C-alpha positions as CSV (number, residue, x, y, z in Angstrom):
1,X,50.4,-74.8,-39.2
2,X,54.1,-74.6,-38.2
3,X,55.0,-73.3,-41.6
4,X,52.3,-70.7,-41.6
5,X,53.4,-69.5,-38.1
6,X,57.0,-69.4,-39.2
7,X,56.1,-67.4,-42.3
8,X,54.0,-65.0,-40.2
9,X,56.8,-64.6,-37.7
10,X,59.4,-63.9,-40.3
11,X,57.3,-61.4,-42.2
12,X,56.7,-63.5,-45.3
13,X,53.1,-62.4,-45.8
14,X,51.2,-59.8,-47.8
15,X,50.9,-56.4,-46.1
16,X,47.5,-56.1,-44.5
17,X,46.5,-54.0,-41.5
18,X,48.6,-52.9,-38.6
19,X,51.1,-55.6,-37.6
20,X,52.4,-55.4,-34.0
21,X,55.5,-57.2,-32.7
22,X,56.6,-58.0,-29.2
23,X,59.1,-55.5,-28.0
24,X,59.3,-56.8,-24.5
25,X,57.8,-60.1,-23.3
26,X,58.0,-62.3,-20.3
27,X,56.8,-65.8,-19.6
28,X,56.8,-67.2,-16.1
29,X,55.9,-70.8,-15.2
30,X,55.5,-72.3,-11.8
31,X,54.8,-75.8,-10.6
32,X,53.3,-76.1,-7.1
33,X,54.1,-79.7,-6.1
34,X,53.7,-81.0,-2.6
35,X,57.4,-80.9,-1.8
36,X,58.8,-78.2,-4.1
37,X,57.9,-75.0,-5.8
38,X,59.6,-74.6,-9.2
39,X,59.5,-71.2,-10.9
40,X,61.4,-70.0,-13.9
41,X,61.0,-67.2,-16.4
42,X,62.1,-66.1,-19.9
43,X,62.2,-62.6,-21.4
44,X,62.8,-64.0,-24.9
45,X,59.2,-64.1,-26.0
46,X,58.8,-63.1,-29.7
47,X,55.6,-62.7,-31.6
48,X,53.4,-60.9,-34.0
49,X,49.7,-59.8,-33.9
50,X,47.8,-58.6,-37.0
51,X,45.0,-56.5,-35.4
52,X,43.0,-56.3,-38.6
53,X,42.9,-60.1,-39.4
54,X,43.1,-61.0,-35.6
55,X,45.9,-63.5,-36.3
56,X,48.8,-64.0,-33.9
57,X,51.9,-66.2,-33.5
58,X,54.1,-66.2,-30.4
59,X,57.1,-68.4,-29.5
60,X,59.8,-68.8,-26.8
61,X,63.0,-70.8,-26.7
62,X,62.8,-73.4,-24.0
63,X,66.5,-72.9,-23.1
64,X,65.9,-69.2,-22.4
65,X,64.1,-70.0,-19.1
66,X,66.1,-69.2,-16.0
67,X,65.7,-68.7,-12.2
68,X,65.3,-72.4,-11.3
69,X,66.1,-73.4,-7.7
70,X,69.4,-74.8,-8.9
71,X,71.4,-75.2,-12.1
72,X,70.7,-79.0,-11.9
73,X,66.9,-78.3,-11.9
74,X,67.3,-76.2,-15.1
75,X,69.4,-78.9,-16.7
76,X,66.7,-81.5,-15.9
77,X,64.0,-79.2,-17.3
78,X,65.8,-78.9,-20.6
79,X,67.2,-82.4,-20.9
80,X,64.6,-84.7,-19.3
81,X,61.3,-82.9,-19.5
82,X,61.0,-80.5,-22.4
83,X,63.9,-82.1,-24.4
84,X,65.0,-78.7,-25.6
85,X,67.5,-80.1,-28.1
86,X,64.8,-82.0,-29.9
87,X,61.9,-79.5,-29.3
88,X,63.7,-76.1,-29.0
89,X,60.6,-73.8,-28.9
90,X,57.1,-73.6,-27.4
91,X,54.6,-71.7,-29.6
92,X,51.0,-70.5,-29.6
93,X,49.4,-69.3,-32.8
94,X,45.8,-68.7,-34.0
95,X,43.1,-66.1,-34.0
96,X,41.4,-63.7,-31.6
97,X,37.7,-64.7,-31.3
98,X,36.2,-61.3,-30.3
99,X,35.6,-58.5,-32.8
100,X,37.0,-55.7,-30.6
101,X,38.8,-53.0,-32.4
102,X,42.2,-53.2,-30.7
103,X,43.3,-49.9,-32.4
104,X,41.1,-47.9,-30.0
105,X,42.5,-47.1,-26.6
106,X,40.9,-49.2,-23.9
107,X,41.1,-52.5,-22.1
108,X,39.7,-55.6,-23.7
109,X,39.1,-59.2,-22.5
110,X,39.6,-61.4,-25.4
111,X,39.6,-65.1,-26.1
112,X,42.2,-66.5,-28.4
113,X,41.7,-69.8,-30.2
114,X,44.8,-71.5,-31.4
115,X,47.4,-74.2,-31.3
116,X,49.7,-74.5,-28.3
117,X,52.7,-76.5,-29.1
118,X,55.0,-77.7,-26.3
119,X,57.4,-80.7,-26.5
120,X,56.4,-81.3,-30.1
121,X,52.8,-81.9,-29.1
122,X,50.1,-79.5,-30.4
123,X,46.9,-78.9,-28.6
124,X,44.0,-76.7,-29.6
125,X,43.3,-74.2,-26.8
126,X,41.1,-71.2,-26.0
127,X,43.0,-68.9,-23.8
128,X,41.7,-65.7,-22.2
129,X,43.9,-62.6,-22.4
130,X,43.6,-58.9,-21.4
131,X,44.7,-56.5,-24.1
132,X,45.2,-52.9,-23.2
133,X,45.7,-50.4,-26.0
134,X,47.1,-47.0,-25.2
135,X,48.7,-44.5,-27.6
136,X,49.1,-47.0,-30.4
137,X,50.8,-49.6,-28.2
138,X,49.4,-52.9,-26.9
139,X,50.0,-54.6,-23.6
140,X,48.8,-58.3,-23.3
141,X,48.5,-60.3,-20.1
142,X,47.4,-63.9,-19.8
143,X,47.3,-66.6,-17.2
144,X,46.5,-70.2,-17.9
145,X,47.6,-73.7,-17.0
146,X,49.1,-76.6,-18.9
147,X,48.7,-80.2,-18.1
148,X,52.1,-81.9,-18.7
149,X,50.4,-85.1,-19.9
150,X,48.7,-83.2,-22.7
151,X,52.1,-82.5,-24.2
152,X,53.6,-86.0,-23.4
153,X,55.9,-84.7,-20.7
154,X,56.4,-87.6,-18.3
155,X,57.0,-87.2,-14.6
156,X,59.1,-90.1,-13.2
157,X,57.6,-91.5,-10.1
158,X,60.7,-90.7,-8.1
159,X,60.1,-86.9,-8.5
160,X,56.3,-87.0,-8.5
161,X,56.2,-85.1,-5.2
162,X,58.5,-82.4,-6.6
163,X,56.9,-81.7,-9.9
164,X,53.2,-80.9,-10.4
165,X,51.3,-82.5,-13.3
166,X,49.7,-79.0,-13.9
167,X,52.0,-76.0,-14.6
168,X,50.7,-72.4,-14.3
169,X,51.8,-69.9,-17.0
170,X,51.8,-66.1,-16.8
171,X,52.5,-64.1,-20.0
172,X,53.1,-60.3,-20.3
173,X,54.0,-58.7,-23.5
174,X,54.3,-55.1,-24.8
175,X,53.8,-54.8,-28.5
176,X,54.4,-51.9,-30.9
177,X,53.5,-51.5,-34.5
178,X,56.0,-53.1,-36.9
179,X,56.9,-50.8,-39.7
180,X,57.3,-52.7,-42.9
181,X,59.5,-51.4,-45.7
182,X,57.4,-50.2,-48.6
183,X,57.5,-52.3,-51.7
């Protein structure tokens, strides 16, 4: 699956229908623990969506998140929790379940079924998203949560009041058609 996603993201695939790539994407996560709110974001989301085949692949570098309460908190995030040196990216790839024609202007609520990989642990997920098509461009928004235990991210007892076991994720992405060179 990882190889298929990598091939999809790098363009090593036969030309099919319209292929859209992320031009601007933001991921925000927040942990609402009893003693501390942790919030960080990244604007380094990359991804592709094939609107004809309904396939997609998105990823973000874990070290690209910023906005932590302190530099030390960001350091702990990368070194102790997500182990960014060992697991540099989080990814989500799969297929859109609905048969909506995303090439027609409108707003669509779609379910995406795919593999969410964080901290080297892959979980099959169905995630709802809103896709708005206008003038040949797509805007995607999604909100979902991730249980840290599902991705083998351990919370030391000493910080259990400062880090929630459930983290909330917000994704916003603007996609435009990727123009492939003719063969």
